[in-house]
C-alpha positions as CSV (number, residue, x, y, z in Angstrom):
1,M,0.0,0.0,0.0
2,N,1.2,3.5,-0.8
3,A,-1.3,4.9,1.7
4,R,0.3,6.3,4.8
5,A,-2.9,7.2,6.6
6,I,-5.0,4.0,6.8
7,V,-8.4,3.6,8.5
8,V,-9.2,0.2,10.0
9,T,-12.9,-0.1,9.7
10,S,-15.9,-2.4,9.3
11,G,-19.7,-2.1,9.1
12,K,-20.4,-4.5,12.0
13,G,-19.0,-4.2,15.6
14,G,-17.1,-7.0,17.2
15,V,-15.3,-8.3,14.1
16,G,-11.8,-7.6,15.3
17,K,-10.9,-4.0,14.2
18,T,-9.1,-3.0,17.4
19,T,-7.1,-6.3,17.5
20,T,-6.2,-5.8,13.8
21,T,-5.1,-2.2,14.5
22,A,-2.9,-3.2,17.4
23,N,-1.3,-6.2,15.7
24,V,-0.7,-4.6,12.3
25,G,0.7,-1.5,13.9
26,A,3.0,-3.5,16.1
27,A,4.0,-5.6,13.1
28,L,4.9,-2.6,11.0
29,A,7.0,-1.2,13.9
30,K,8.7,-4.6,14.3
31,L,9.6,-4.3,10.6
32,G,11.2,-0.9,11.1
33,E,8.5,1.7,10.5
34,K,7.6,4.5,12.8
35,V,3.8,4.0,13.4
36,A,1.1,5.8,15.3
37,V,-2.1,4.0,16.1
38,I,-5.0,6.3,16.9
39,D,-8.2,5.2,18.7
40,V,-11.1,7.2,17.4
41,D,-13.8,5.2,19.2
42,V,-14.5,8.1,21.6
43,G,-16.4,7.1,24.7
44,L,-15.5,3.4,24.2
45,R,-11.7,3.4,24.5
46,N,-10.2,-0.1,24.0
47,L,-7.1,0.1,21.9
48,D,-5.0,1.1,25.0
49,V,-6.1,-2.0,26.8
50,V,-5.4,-4.3,23.9
51,M,-1.9,-2.8,23.7
52,G,-1.3,-3.0,27.4
53,L,-0.9,0.8,27.7
54,E,-4.0,1.8,29.7
55,G,-1.9,2.7,32.8
56,R,0.1,5.3,30.9
57,V,-2.8,7.4,29.5
58,V,-2.6,11.0,30.7
59,F,-3.9,13.0,27.7
60,D,-6.1,11.8,24.8
61,L,-7.1,12.6,21.3
62,I,-9.7,15.2,22.3
63,D,-7.2,17.0,24.5
64,V,-4.9,17.3,21.4
65,L,-7.7,18.5,19.1
66,E,-9.0,21.0,21.6
67,G,-5.5,22.4,22.3
68,R,-5.2,21.3,26.0
69,C,-1.9,19.5,25.3
70,K,0.7,19.0,22.6
71,R,0.8,16.0,20.3
72,S,4.0,14.8,21.9
73,Q,2.3,14.9,25.4
74,A,-0.6,12.6,24.3
75,L,1.4,10.1,22.2
76,I,2.4,7.1,24.3
77,K,5.6,5.4,23.2
78,D,5.4,1.6,23.4
79,K,8.5,0.5,25.4
80,R,8.6,-2.9,23.7
81,L,9.0,-1.5,20.1
82,D,11.0,1.7,19.3
83,G,8.7,2.8,16.5
84,L,5.3,2.2,18.0
85,Y,3.1,5.0,19.5
86,L,-0.5,5.2,20.7
87,L,-2.9,8.2,20.7
88,P,-5.8,7.0,22.9
89,A,-9.4,8.0,22.7
90,S,-11.3,9.9,25.3
91,Q,-13.6,8.0,27.7
92,T,-15.4,11.0,28.9
93,K,-16.4,12.7,25.7
94,D,-18.7,11.6,22.9
95,K,-18.1,11.3,19.1
96,E,-19.7,14.7,18.6
97,S,-16.5,16.2,20.2
98,L,-14.4,15.1,17.2
99,D,-13.9,17.8,14.6
100,P,-13.2,16.1,11.2
101,E,-11.0,18.9,9.8
102,K,-8.9,19.2,13.0
103,F,-8.5,15.4,12.9
104,R,-7.4,15.6,9.3
105,H,-4.7,18.2,10.1
106,L,-3.5,16.2,13.1
107,V,-2.9,13.1,11.0
108,K,-1.2,15.2,8.3
109,A,1.0,16.7,11.0
110,L,1.9,13.3,12.4
111,I,3.2,12.2,9.0
112,E,4.7,15.5,7.8
113,E,6.0,17.0,11.0
114,E,6.5,14.1,13.4
115,G,8.0,11.7,10.8
116,F,5.6,8.8,11.1
117,H,5.8,6.4,8.2
118,R,2.3,5.2,8.8
119,V,-0.8,6.2,10.8
120,L,-3.4,3.5,11.6
121,I,-6.8,4.8,12.6
122,D,-9.1,2.5,14.6
123,S,-12.6,3.5,13.5
124,P,-15.8,3.0,15.5
125,A,-18.2,0.5,14.0
126,G,-21.0,1.6,11.8
127,I,-21.5,4.4,9.4
128,E,-22.3,7.4,11.7
129,R,-20.2,10.4,12.6
130,G,-17.4,8.4,14.3
131,F,-16.6,6.5,11.1
132,Q,-17.0,9.7,9.0
133,T,-14.4,11.4,11.1
134,A,-12.0,8.4,11.2
135,A,-12.1,8.2,7.4
136,T,-11.6,11.9,6.8
137,P,-7.8,11.8,6.6
138,A,-7.5,8.3,5.2
139,E,-5.8,7.5,1.9
140,G,-6.5,3.8,2.3
141,A,-8.5,1.3,4.4
142,L,-8.3,-2.1,5.9
143,V,-11.9,-3.4,5.9
144,V,-12.1,-6.1,8.6
145,V,-14.8,-8.6,7.9
146,N,-15.8,-12.0,9.4
147,P,-16.8,-14.6,6.8
148,E,-20.5,-14.5,7.7
149,V,-23.4,-12.9,6.0
150,S,-24.3,-10.0,8.3
151,S,-20.6,-8.9,8.5
152,V,-20.2,-9.1,4.8
153,R,-23.4,-7.1,4.1
154,D,-22.3,-4.3,6.5
155,A,-18.8,-4.3,5.0
156,D,-20.3,-3.8,1.5
157,R,-21.9,-0.6,2.8
158,I,-18.7,0.7,4.3
159,I,-16.8,0.0,1.1
160,G,-19.3,2.0,-0.9
161,M,-18.9,4.9,1.5
162,L,-15.1,4.7,1.3
163,E,-15.2,4.9,-2.4
164,A,-17.6,7.8,-2.3
165,R,-15.1,9.6,-0.1
166,E,-12.4,8.8,-2.7
167,V,-10.5,6.5,-0.4
168,R,-9.3,4.2,-3.1
169,E,-6.6,1.9,-1.7
170,N,-8.9,-0.5,0.1
171,F,-8.2,-4.1,1.1
172,L,-10.0,-6.8,3.1
173,V,-8.7,-8.4,6.3
174,I,-10.8,-11.6,6.5
175,N,-10.8,-12.4,10.2
176,R,-11.7,-15.4,12.3
177,L,-11.8,-17.9,9.4
178,R,-12.6,-21.4,10.5
179,P,-11.5,-23.8,7.7
180,K,-13.5,-26.8,9.0
181,M,-16.7,-24.8,8.9
182,V,-15.9,-23.6,5.4
183,E,-15.4,-27.2,4.2
184,R,-18.7,-28.1,5.7
185,G,-20.4,-25.2,3.9
186,D,-21.3,-23.6,7.3
187,M,-19.1,-20.5,6.7
188,L,-18.4,-18.3,3.7
189,S,-15.1,-19.1,2.0
190,V,-12.4,-16.5,1.3
191,E,-13.4,-16.7,-2.4
192,D,-17.1,-16.1,-1.5
193,V,-16.2,-12.9,0.5
194,Q,-13.9,-11.6,-2.2
195,E,-16.5,-12.2,-4.9
196,I,-19.3,-10.5,-3.0
197,L,-17.3,-7.4,-1.9
198,G,-15.1,-7.0,-5.0
199,L,-12.0,-6.3,-2.9
200,K,-8.7,-8.2,-2.7
201,P,-7.7,-9.6,0.7
202,I,-4.5,-8.3,2.2
203,G,-4.9,-10.6,5.2
204,I,-6.6,-13.9,6.1
205,V,-6.6,-14.5,9.8
206,P,-7.7,-17.8,11.2
207,E,-9.8,-18.2,14.4
208,D,-7.2,-18.5,17.2
209,E,-8.0,-18.6,20.9
210,K,-4.6,-16.9,21.6
211,V,-6.1,-13.7,20.3
212,L,-8.4,-13.4,23.4
213,V,-5.5,-14.4,25.7
214,S,-3.2,-11.7,24.2
215,S,-6.0,-9.0,24.4
216,N,-6.5,-9.8,28.1
217,E,-2.7,-9.7,28.7
218,G,-2.3,-6.4,26.7
219,E,0.4,-7.8,24.4
220,P,-0.2,-8.0,20.7
221,L,0.2,-11.5,19.3
222,V,2.9,-10.4,16.8
223,L,5.3,-9.8,19.8
224,K,5.1,-13.5,20.5
225,N,6.0,-16.5,18.3
226,G,4.0,-19.5,17.3
227,S,0.4,-18.4,16.8
228,L,-1.4,-18.7,13.5
229,A,-3.2,-15.3,14.0
230,G,0.1,-13.6,14.9
231,N,1.8,-14.9,11.8
232,A,-1.2,-13.8,9.7
233,F,-1.0,-10.2,11.1
234,M,2.7,-10.1,10.4
235,D,2.0,-11.1,6.8
236,V,-0.5,-8.3,6.6
237,A,2.2,-5.8,7.6
238,R,4.6,-7.3,5.0
239,R,2.0,-7.0,2.3
240,I,1.3,-3.3,3.3
241,R,5.0,-2.7,2.8
242,G,4.9,-4.2,-0.7
243,E,6.3,-7.6,0.0
244,S,4.9,-10.6,-2.0
245,V,3.8,-12.9,0.7
246,P,1.7,-16.0,-0.3
247,F,-1.4,-16.8,1.7
248,P,-1.2,-20.0,3.8
249,D,-3.6,-22.9,3.2
250,F,-5.5,-23.3,6.4
251,R,-7.5,-26.2,5.2
252,E,-7.3,-29.4,7.1
253,K,-5.3,-32.1,5.4
254,S,-6.8,-35.5,6.2
255,G,-6.9,-39.0,4.9
256,F,-4.1,-41.1,3.4
257,M,-2.8,-38.5,1.0
258,G,-2.8,-35.8,3.7
259,T,-0.8,-38.1,5.9
260,L,1.7,-38.7,3.1
261,R,2.1,-35.0,2.5
262,K,2.9,-34.4,6.2
263,L,5.4,-37.2,6.3
264,F,7.2,-35.9,3.2
265,G,7.0,-32.3,4.2
266,G,4.4,-31.3,1.7
267,G,2.1,-28.3,2.0
């Protein structure tokens, strides 16, 4: 992606936007970029908790936009990764406090004056004012979708709104894929989701119980080794940076031929 200001969005709540923002932001920083992740879900702040930084919040996004503090005072530097910073949302204000133009200027300043390579914007769910503000400075989008009908339908509406706002560099992050359910016909396949929405996936993240554990611990999965979801989020970051990274095959390999493939190191 050429986009430097990227909104992470979806139509439906609870699909994994905040987890995606935290992990892709951490992965980009791990790969050497200077990254700011911004929580725009005013009143329902969660990104700081998922990143394990809630105890260090002093100022928030609204404080910056309303001039009560400098950008540098509100940005929280992650001690685990040199290039990762968080700008938290306010818990005491509502989404009406967000001025879209002020927010646009803030994101522009982070890139042009503070030297951030990338700004990831964690958008509220839905299509109301919070999303509109989050999308205002965006040059591209990660549309997070679960492979089920209601999530896909709501994502289709969001994609239309992004295109209407001339946010053109848009990709899917298909989250919580369950290969066994796809094989049984109980869940939409990656191909189904791509065909319905008309966007290419930049990430396919399998269902992984370690996601919940990492969120509770406040440590993004990409900072650990050995999880399928963590590896998938690292791959998203690599693709954002222009690397050609193949998508893994999450399908279960069973039966005699599957056993032979495993024995001889096949995929």
